[in-house]
C-alpha positions as CSV (number, residue, x, y, z in Angstrom):
1,M,-80.8,92.7,10.1
2,R,-79.3,95.2,12.6
3,K,-81.4,98.1,13.7
4,A,-78.6,100.5,14.5
5,F,-79.6,103.0,11.8
6,P,-81.8,105.3,14.0
7,G,-79.1,105.7,16.6
8,S,-76.4,106.5,14.1
9,L,-78.7,109.0,12.3
10,L,-79.2,110.8,15.6
11,L,-75.4,110.8,16.1
12,A,-74.9,112.3,12.7
13,I,-77.5,115.0,13.2
14,A,-76.0,115.9,16.6
15,A,-72.5,116.2,15.1
16,L,-73.8,118.4,12.3
17,A,-75.7,120.6,14.7
18,L,-72.8,121.0,17.2
19,A,-70.0,121.5,14.8
20,A,-68.8,124.5,12.7
21,C,-65.5,125.1,11.0
22,G,-63.7,127.5,13.2
23,N,-60.8,129.9,12.7
24,T,-57.8,128.0,14.0
25,A,-56.3,124.7,12.7
26,G,-57.2,123.0,16.0
27,D,-60.9,124.1,15.8
28,R,-61.1,123.0,12.2
29,A,-59.6,119.6,13.1
30,L,-62.0,119.1,16.0
31,S,-65.1,120.1,14.0
32,G,-64.0,118.0,11.0
33,G,-63.4,115.1,13.3
34,M,-66.8,115.4,14.8
35,L,-68.5,115.6,11.4
36,G,-66.4,112.7,10.1
37,A,-67.3,110.6,13.1
38,G,-71.0,111.1,12.6
39,A,-70.8,110.4,8.9
40,G,-68.6,107.4,9.5
41,A,-71.0,105.9,12.0
42,T,-73.8,106.4,9.6
43,V,-71.9,104.7,6.8
44,G,-71.0,101.9,9.2
45,A,-74.7,101.4,10.1
46,L,-75.8,101.5,6.5
47,T,-73.2,99.0,5.3
48,G,-73.6,96.7,8.3
49,T,-70.1,97.2,9.7
50,S,-69.2,98.3,13.2
51,L,-70.4,101.8,14.2
52,A,-67.3,102.3,16.2
53,T,-65.0,101.4,13.3
54,G,-66.9,103.8,11.0
55,A,-66.8,106.6,13.6
56,L,-63.1,106.1,14.1
57,V,-62.2,106.1,10.4
58,G,-64.5,108.9,9.6
59,G,-63.3,111.0,12.6
60,A,-59.7,110.5,11.6
61,I,-60.3,111.5,8.0
62,G,-62.5,114.5,9.0
63,A,-59.8,115.7,11.5
64,V,-57.1,115.5,8.9
65,G,-59.3,117.2,6.3
66,G,-60.3,119.9,8.8
67,A,-56.7,120.6,9.7
68,A,-55.7,120.7,6.1
69,T,-58.2,123.4,5.1
70,T,-58.1,127.1,5.9
71,K,-60.9,129.6,6.6
72,R,-60.5,130.9,3.1
73,N,-61.2,127.4,1.6
74,V,-64.2,126.5,3.7
75,N,-66.0,128.8,6.1
76,L,-69.1,127.6,8.0
77,G,-68.8,130.2,10.7
78,D,-67.6,130.2,14.3
79,P,-67.8,126.9,16.3
80,V,-70.4,126.8,19.1
81,W,-67.7,126.3,21.8
82,R,-66.1,129.7,21.0
């Protein structure tokens, strides 16, 4: 059994702590990608697949989802990098 779960859990927590939605489509795509990458790596660890594959797929889905939403749909506040 692989013991990658603690590392991926830390990655997911870091992504959630560092990301917020933002006001522009670019900010929302970036934060969605970070959240998706963390969640994808966690799912990859839990299912026994590659952490990198999970992070790439989750990041891509999160970035598209973030870019497709508006501040009116989902608003978690300003990103920490602004």
